[in-house]
N, C-alpha and C positions, 0 to 999 in steps of 0.2 A: 320422405327419405330423409335418413337421418343425417345433420351433418360430422363431420370428420371429429374427431375427438383433438380437442386444442393440447398441444404437449403442457405439462404440470411444470412450472415455477414455483419456486420456494426459495426464501430468503433468510438465513440464519445469524444471529450476532452474537459474537466473542467478546473477548474484551478489546471495548473500542469505544470512538465519543460519537458513533452512530452516522457523522456526515457520509459516509460512503452509501448507506442504505439512503440517505437524503437525497444523493445523487439520480436517483431512480426514479423519486418522487419529484423531482425539479424537471425530469423531462416534459411535465406538464402536459401539452397539446399531442407530442410522440407519445404520451402514455397512455394515452385512447387506443392508438394502432395497436399497442403492445398488447394490449388487455383484449382487444379480436382476435388475435394470435397465438395469445398465450392464457393459460388459465393461471390467477395467481392463487395457486394451493395455499400457500404459509409463509406471510409477511406481516408479522406482527408491528412492523413500525407502521402499517398501514392500516391495517383490519384485525378485530380478535374473533373472526372466523378464518376456521381452519380446517384444513385436509391433511388425512394420516397420508404419508407415501406408501409408493415411492414417488420421487420427483425425477422429471427428465432433465431438468436442469436446476441445481443449486448453486446460490450465491452467497456466499461465507465472508462476512466483515468482523473482524476481530482476530486476535493473537489467542495462545494457550497461555493463561498465568495459574491456574488452579489446577489441581486433581479432578476437578467435577468437569473441567473442561476437558481434558484430554480424554474422559471416557466418553464424552458427549460429540465429540468430533467423531468419534470412532460409530456411534450410532448413526453421526448424518450423512456419512462416507457410504455406509449399508444402503441407505436410504435413496442415493441418489445414482443416478445412471452418469450423469455429468457434471462434476464439481469444479466450479471456479471462483477463486480467491479473490477478493476485491478489495484493493486498498493495502498501503504501507504496514498496519497492522497486521492482516492476514498474510502477507505475501516477507513482509522483513521483520517481524516482531514490533513493532510502531514503534513510538516514542517511550512506551513502556518497558522496551527491552534495555533500557540506561539502565535499570536493576542489574544488568547480566555482567557491570561492570565492576558493580559492588558486591556487598554484603547484603542481603535482602535482611536479616534479623536485625541488623545496626538501623539501616532504613526502616522498618517498619515501627521499633519500639522509639524512631524517634517523631514519625507523623501519629500513632495512635495512640490516645492515653491507655489503652487496655490491649495489646497485643497478641495476647495469650487468643483473642477470639479471631486472629487472623487466620485464615487457610491459604495460604499460596505457594506454587511453586517457584525455586531460588532463579528460576530464568521464565523472561516470556518469548514465547518461539512461534515463527509461523508456522501454516497451518501445513506446509509441505514437509515439516520433519515426525508429521504423527500419521496422515495418512494421505494416500497416493491423490493430486490434485491436477488435474486435466488443462486447466489454463490459469496465467494469473492475469490481473488488470494493475499494474502500478498506479500509486499517488494520493496524496493526502489534502484533497480527497480524489476519488478518481476522474476523470473526464469524462462528463455527460458524451461527448461524442463518440468516447470509445466503448462506451456502455452500449450507446446505441447500434454503433457498429457489431460489436459483441451478440446481441441480442438478434439480430437481423442474419449475420452468420450461422448460427447456429439455427434457426428455419429454414434456412436455404442450403444447410449441411456443407459449409466451407469454413477454413478458419479465418477469424475475423483480422484486421490489416492494423498490427498493432506494431511500432516501430520500434525499431532496437538502435537507432542512432542519438545520437547527443542532441540537448537543447540548443546547442549553437547553428544546426543546421535551421532550425526553427526562427531563429534572429535572422541569418543570412534571406531564407527565404521572404519574411515579410521586411526585410528593411532597417531592422534593428540595430543600430549601433554596438556595438561590442563595449561593454562598459567597462571590460578591464584595458583594453587597448586606447578607448578615448578618455575613460576618468579614471584610470589607475582604481576600481572597485574591487575588491578581491571577488570573485565569482567561483559556482560548483556545476556551470554550464557544460563545460569541457567534457566533465566525467560524469553527467546527468542525462538519463533516457528523458528523449522526448515525451511529450503528451500534453503538458500544461498550457501549450501556444506561448513557450517564453513569456511568461507575462511578467515576473518581476524585473526583465532585463528591459520589457516594453515600458518600463515606471523609472528607469534608470535606476534599479537597485540590481543587484548579484543573484544570481540564483540559488535557491535555498536548499537542493536537491530532492523537493518531494517526491518524485518519480523513481528516486533510486538509483544505482549503478546503472549506466549504459552497457551496452556488450563490448567486456575488451578494455573498461577502464584505464587511462593512463596516472593512478591518481599520483605517484612520486613525481611526474612532471608537473601536475599541476600546484602539489605543495611547495615545489623549487619557485613556481612564479609564483605564489602567493607571496614567499619571503622576499621575493624581487622588488614588489608591493608594497614591503614595509609590514606584512603581517607577521606574527608568531607563529610558531610551529603548537601553542597552547590553541591559537585563533584558529588556525586550519582544524584542530582536532576536534574544538567546541563544532565546528560547520557540520565534521564527520558526522558528529555523534547526536542526530536529531531526530529525524522521523524515519530515518531509514539507517538507524546507528546498528543494528544486529545483520544488516546484509552484508554478505562476504566480504566483499572487495571494499567498502567502506570499515567494516571493521577491521579487517589487515591493516589497511591505509591506518588509521586512528592508532593500533598499537604500535605503530613504528613511530608514533609520536609521543608514546606514551609509555615509556621504558615500565614503571610500575602498574602496568595493568597487561602487559602484551605476555 
């Protein structure tokens, strides 16, 4: 009697640092259970052995930054029954989306001795701007717990439990004192989606916004609060323009603090 076919998992990388792919490898003991339930058909970070599609579940890390990327993501989408983007690069363009606020030609000429050899797009964009995406996992990097829940949900045929509330709720649940109220430390927690376990506030640091904007963030009110703590508009702009600079809510809020790029 033959055993049932395991669903086939593929992991693809575009412009990124590989950190979100490593989150899967960091599952360690849990990864053994994953392999029992899923066939890892394509994952160059883990193995040279590959199998051709179609794939039942595809995880995509990284943003689209070159013409080749734009073509390849179309092929990946066609091979994937379910496509999930993982990390800030894939869901919001990543740190490399800072190019979107300047002139790429000038940036390339400053960085590379022979810029004529560089082929790149004017912008760094999330995967969802190019193909249909079934689900997004935020973070820089993604949460190991959320990734495991995603895989379990896929196998069980349910939606994963991904929070849409702010980091502030995580602070309250674990008894972390608010760094803005107690220390006067500027923090992006009130407008950032939960998922990190309020890591930075747990160490008396303000949130850096790694998981991108929460659902319906009040970025204007937070900007006013930052100013009351002594932060300048340029400091608020710099905070918004980091890992998730091109995320719609952060981009719009940032533009109001930078009239030259508005």
